[in-house]
N, C-alpha and C positions, 0 to 999 in steps of 0.2 A: 504494500500500500504506500502510495506517495504521501508522506506525512507533511509535505509542504502544502498540499491541497486538502487532504482528508485528515481531520483531527477528531479526538474524542472530547465531547463536551464535559464529560466527567473529570477530565484532566485539568480543567481550568480552575484555579484556586478561587475561593470566595473571599472577597474583600469588603470590609465595612467602609463605604465611601462617605457616609454621613451617619449620625446616630440612628440606628434601626434600619438602615438601608444596606442590604447585603447583596453584592454584585458579583457577577461573572463577566469579565471584560474581554472583548475581542478587538484587537486593533489591526486594521489593514493599512495599506499605503494612504488611503483617503478618508477612512471612517473609524469611529469607535462605536461598537455595538455593546450596549450595557443591558444585561439580563438581571433584573432586580427583584428581590423579594423583600417586602416590607410589611410589618404587622400594623394593624389598625391603630390609629392615633399618632403614629410617627410622622414627622413633617420635615421638609427641607426649607430653610429660610429663603427669603427673597434674595435673588442673585441674578447675575447676567454673565455671559461669556461670549467669546467671538464666534463660537460655532453655531450653525443652524442645528436645531434639535427637533427630531420627530419623536413623539411619545405615544406609546400604544399600551393599553391595558389588556393583558391576556386573561387575568382573573381578578375579580373584585371591583371596587370603586375607588377612584382617586380624584380628589378635588384639586384642580390646577388653576392657579391664578396667573394670567399672562397680561402684563401691562394694565393691571387693575381689573381685568375681566375674569370673573370666576365661572368655571365650567366643571361639571362632573364628568370625568372620563370613565368609560366602561368599555366593554368589548365592541361597542358600536361607534364610539366617538373617539377620535385621536386628534393630536395637536401637531401643528407645524410651527415651531417657535423660531422667528427670524433671529439672526445674530444680534447681540448686544441689547436684547429686549429683556427687561426685568420679569422674573417669574418665580413662583414658589408653589409648594404643594403639600397636601396631607392625605395620608391613607385613611379613608373612611372605614374600609374593611381591610382584612388581610388581602394583600395584592401581589400579583406577579405582573411586572411591567417590562417592556423593552423600550429603551431609548437608543436612537441612532444619532450620532453627532458627525458633522462634516464641517471643517476638516477634523482630523484626529484630535482628541483631548489629550494633549501631552501631559497635563496634570494627572490624569487618570493612568496614563502609561507608567508614570513614575511612582504609583502607589505600591 
């Protein structure tokens, strides 16, 4: 098997990127893909970054605030957050999320 192409998800270490946010991170030449598990009640404070971010809920409900607008993300609603736009969020229920960042999140690569 060509391990430069095919990899085991179970081999990716879990890292706590914010209190209560447990991630498996994949970095490509152009993107960071963040598979996150978060328990209900945990939140990420208001912040911004240079990357465009796409946020998807695989399980649960996640309240996302982007530039002052609050929306409840679930399996049917996702977000495309432009670069340098302030945003924050809170897990309403236990959640599984996928965030895709472009370009790569170097700060996450260095965790």
